[in-house]
C-alpha positions in Angstrom: -126.7 -112.2 129.7 -125.6 -115.7 131.1 -129.2 -116.3 132.7 -130.9 -115.2 129.1 -129.0 -117.6 127.3 -129.4 -120.3 129.9 -133.3 -119.9 129.3 -132.7 -120.1 125.6 -131.2 -123.5 125.7 -133.9 -124.8 128.2 -136.2 -123.5 125.7 -134.5 -125.1 122.7 -134.3 -128.1 124.7 -138.0 -128.1 125.8 -138.7 -127.8 122.2 -136.7 -130.9 121.1 -137.4 -133.0 123.5 -141.4 -132.3 122.7 -140.6 -132.8 119.4 -139.1 -136.2 119.9 -142.0 -137.2 122.0 -144.3 -136.7 119.3 -142.1 -139.3 117.1 -143.3 -141.9 119.3 -146.2 -143.7 117.6 -146.5 -147.4 118.4 -149.1 -148.6 116.8 -149.1 -147.0 113.2 -148.5 -148.4 109.5 -145.0 -149.4 109.0 -144.4 -146.5 105.8 -146.1 -143.7 108.3 -143.8 -144.6 111.2 -140.5 -144.3 108.6 -142.0 -141.1 107.3 -142.8 -139.0 110.2 -139.4 -139.3 112.2 -137.6 -138.0 108.7 -139.9 -135.1 108.5 -139.8 -134.2 112.1 -135.9 -134.5 112.0 -135.6 -132.1 108.8 -138.0 -129.8 111.1 -135.8 -129.8 114.1 -132.4 -129.3 112.1 -133.7 -126.4 110.1 -135.0 -124.9 113.6 -131.6 -125.3 114.9 -130.0 -123.9 111.8 -132.3 -121.0 111.5 -131.2 -119.6 115.0 -127.4 -120.2 114.3 -128.0 -118.1 111.2 -130.0 -115.3 112.6 -127.0 -114.9 115.3 -124.6 -114.6 112.6 -126.9 -112.2 110.3 -126.8 -114.6 107.6 -130.5 -113.7 107.3 -131.4 -114.8 103.6 -130.2 -118.6 104.6 -132.0 -118.1 107.9 -135.6 -117.3 106.2 -135.0 -120.8 104.0 -134.7 -123.0 107.4 -137.8 -120.9 108.9 -140.0 -121.5 105.6 -139.0 -125.6 106.3 -139.8 -125.3 110.1 -142.7 -123.7 109.9 -144.2 -126.3 107.9 -147.4 -127.9 108.9 -146.0 -131.4 109.6 -143.7 -130.1 112.0 -144.4 -130.1 115.7 -146.8 -127.3 116.7 -144.2 -125.6 119.2 -141.3 -125.6 116.8 -143.9 -124.4 113.7 -145.0 -121.5 116.3 -141.2 -120.5 116.7 -140.2 -120.5 113.4 -143.3 -118.4 112.2 -142.6 -115.7 114.6 -138.8 -115.9 113.7 -139.8 -115.4 110.1 -141.6 -112.1 110.6 -138.9 -110.8 112.4 -136.3 -111.6 109.8 -138.3 -110.4 107.1 -138.8 -107.0 109.0 -135.0 -106.7 109.3 -133.7 -108.6 105.6 -132.3 -105.5 103.6 -133.0 -105.3 99.9 -131.4 -103.2 96.7 -132.7 -102.3 93.6 -129.8 -102.7 90.9 -129.8 -100.8 87.7 -126.5 -99.5 85.4 -126.8 -96.4 83.4 -124.3 -94.6 80.8 -122.9 -90.9 81.5 -125.8 -89.3 79.9 -128.1 -91.1 82.3 -129.7 -93.6 80.2 -130.7 -97.0 81.3 -128.4 -99.9 80.0 -131.1 -102.7 80.3 -128.9 -105.2 79.0 -125.7 -105.0 81.4 -125.6 -107.7 84.0 -124.5 -107.4 88.1 -122.7 -109.8 90.1 -123.3 -109.8 93.9 -120.2 -110.9 95.7 -118.9 -113.0 93.2 -121.6 -114.7 92.5 -123.0 -115.5 89.0 -124.1 -112.8 86.8 -127.6 -111.6 86.8 -129.8 -109.6 84.5 -131.3 -106.2 85.7 -135.0 -106.4 85.8 -135.6 -103.6 88.1 -136.9 -105.5 90.9 -135.6 -105.7 94.4 -133.1 -108.1 95.7 -132.9 -109.5 99.4 -129.0 -109.3 101.1 -127.8 -109.8 104.0 -126.7 -106.8 105.8 -123.2 -105.9 105.5 -120.6 -104.9 102.7 -120.9 -106.3 99.6 -119.5 -106.1 96.0 -121.4 -105.3 92.9 -119.9 -106.0 89.8 -121.7 -104.3 86.9 -120.8 -105.3 83.2 -122.0 -104.2 79.8 -119.7 -105.9 77.0 -115.8 -104.6 77.9 -117.2 -102.2 80.3 -116.9 -102.6 83.7 -117.8 -101.3 87.0 -117.1 -102.7 90.5 -118.5 -100.7 93.6 -118.4 -101.5 97.1 -121.4 -100.7 99.4 -122.6 -101.1 102.8 -126.4 -102.0 103.2 -127.8 -101.6 106.9 -130.1 -104.0 108.7 -133.5 -103.2 107.8 -132.8 -101.2 104.8 -135.5 -101.8 101.8 -135.2 -101.1 98.4 -131.9 -99.2 98.4 -131.4 -97.9 94.7 -127.8 -98.6 93.6 -126.7 -97.6 89.9 -123.7 -98.6 88.1 -122.2 -96.2 85.6 -120.6 -97.7 82.4 -118.7 -95.9 79.8 -116.8 -93.1 79.6 -117.8 -89.5 80.1 -117.9 -87.5 76.6 -115.0 -85.3 76.6 -115.9 -81.4 76.4 -116.3 -79.7 73.3 -113.8 -76.8 72.7 -115.3 -73.9 70.6 -112.5 -73.0 69.1 -110.0 -69.7 69.4 -112.7 -67.8 71.5 -112.4 -70.0 74.3 -109.0 -70.6 74.1 -108.3 -66.7 74.5 -110.6 -66.1 77.4 -113.9 -65.7 76.3 -116.9 -64.5 78.6 -117.7 -67.6 81.2 -121.4 -67.9 82.1 -122.7 -65.2 79.5 -120.8 -62.5 81.2 -119.0 -60.1 78.6 -115.5 -59.8 78.4 -113.6 -56.6 79.8 -112.8 -55.6 76.0 -116.3 -55.6 74.9 -117.0 -53.5 78.3 -114.6 -50.8 77.3 -116.0 -51.1 73.8 -119.4 -50.1 75.1 -117.9 -47.4 77.2 -115.7 -45.8 74.4 -118.5 -45.8 71.8 -120.8 -44.1 73.9 -118.3 -41.4 74.8 -118.5 -41.1 71.0 -122.4 -40.9 71.0 -122.1 -38.0 73.7 -119.6 -36.3 71.8 -121.1 -36.3 68.4 -124.6 -35.3 70.1 -122.8 -32.2 72.0 -120.4 -31.3 68.9 -124.1 -31.1 67.3 -125.5 -29.0 69.9 -122.6 -26.5 69.6 -122.6 -26.2 65.9 -126.1 -25.4 65.8 -125.5 -22.9 68.5 -122.6 -21.5 66.6 -124.3 -21.1 63.3 -127.5 -19.1 65.1 -125.0 -16.6 66.5 -123.7 -16.4 62.6 -127.0 -15.8 61.8 -127.5 -13.0 64.4 -124.4 -11.2 63.4 -125.4 -10.9 60.3 -128.5 -9.6 61.0 -127.3 -7.4 63.0 -123.7 -5.7 63.1 -123.0 -8.1 59.8 -125.2 -5.3 57.6 -122.8 -2.6 58.0 -119.9 -4.6 58.6 -119.8 -3.3 62.3 -119.1 -6.8 63.9 -116.1 -6.4 66.3 -113.2 -9.0 65.7 -113.8 -10.2 68.9 -117.2 -11.5 67.8 -116.3 -13.0 64.9 -113.3 -14.8 66.6 -115.7 -16.1 69.2 -118.0 -17.5 67.0 -115.4 -19.0 64.9 -113.9 -20.5 67.8 -117.1 -22.4 68.5 -117.5 -23.8 64.9 -113.8 -25.1 65.2 -114.9 -26.7 68.5 -117.7 -28.3 67.2 -115.5 -29.4 64.1 -113.2 -30.9 66.6 -116.0 -32.5 69.3 -117.5 -34.0 65.9 -114.3 -35.6 64.9 -113.3 -37.1 68.0 -116.8 -38.2 69.0 -116.6 -40.0 65.1 -113.5 -41.9 66.2 -114.5 -42.8 69.5 -117.7 -44.4 68.1 -115.6 -46.2 65.6 -113.3 -47.8 68.3 -116.0 -48.6 70.8 -117.3 -50.7 67.6 -114.4 -52.1 66.9 -113.5 -52.9 70.3 -116.8 -54.5 70.8 -116.5 -56.7 67.1 -112.9 -57.6 68.0 -113.6 -59.0 71.8 -113.7 -62.6 72.5 -117.4 -63.5 72.0 -118.1 -60.1 69.6 -119.1 -62.1 66.5 -121.9 -64.0 68.5 -122.9 -61.0 70.2 -123.4 -59.0 66.8 -125.0 -61.8 65.2 -127.5 -62.3 68.2 -128.3 -58.3 67.9 -128.9 -59.2 64.1 -131.3 -61.9 64.6 -133.1 -60.1 67.7 -133.5 -56.3 66.5 -136.0 -55.9 69.3 -133.1 -56.6 71.9 -130.4 -54.1 70.1 -133.5 -51.6 70.4 -134.1 -52.2 73.5 -130.1 -52.1 74.4 -129.6 -48.3 72.7 -132.6 -47.2 74.4 -130.7 -47.2 77.5 -128.3 -44.5 76.7 -129.2 -41.2 77.3 -127.0 -37.8 77.0 -127.1 -34.1 77.5 -124.9 -31.4 76.2 -125.6 -27.4 76.9 -123.7 -24.4 75.1 -121.6 -22.4 77.1 -119.6 -19.3 76.5 -116.6 -20.5 74.7 -117.5 -24.1 74.9 -119.9 -26.2 75.8 -120.7 -29.1 78.5 -122.2 -32.5 78.1 -122.9 -35.6 80.3 -124.2 -39.1 79.4 -125.3 -42.2 81.3 -125.5 -45.8 80.6 -126.6 -49.3 81.6 -125.2 -52.3 80.8 
């Protein structure tokens, strides 16, 4: 490390010595002699300042000094060194692209931004060169102000930094249905599910009662055509048919009550009104829903057996 510093100092001393030697113009007009030393002194000062600023990571200021010392009027040795360093600084110098938006994501083209307390500037979508390190960006639009601190890394080009100005709109509340625990994400509430199940049981009950009633009526006709002609039917035969008719009637009543209860539970559940309206607007969807129900019932001596299957 010490030897590297020594070499750097020796090189700088050589550049300065060569530059000073080039100042010796013995037989030149008076104006030319006065102008040349001043220009070369500016070159040497810019050369020294550029190296100091690079070490301090003040790359924006170092670039400006390097542009001075690479001018054609500067000594060739100084000019070549500054040209090389200028390329290295341009590669390392980070840049940012600043913009402002509202909470909805709309660009605010009339907003301004201040970098590290400097004078506010408009937002034109162009990149801005900054020194590597931490910076404070203050976005403003009227009374809305947003200040953010970002770490910009060396060699990072066109980093996008967005300031969000304005208040986010409060979420809309859709009335009692939300407060009472309505379904979230389109999922039905438990009350609606229960209503569907109870209604399905009612449909199955009505179907089974219908089958049993038809079977009982068939047995009545059979008895009338056989033993009923001579009034020879036994009391057991008559009671069996009457019992089946009674069971069919009770099953129909219970099935109808379950169907009505299921409809009431479905429509009074949170979001039930919206679901009913949706079914009215889309009858095809409603038909597809009810076609998903399947049921079966078969008469047995003294009663019936039934079953149902549904998908939600």
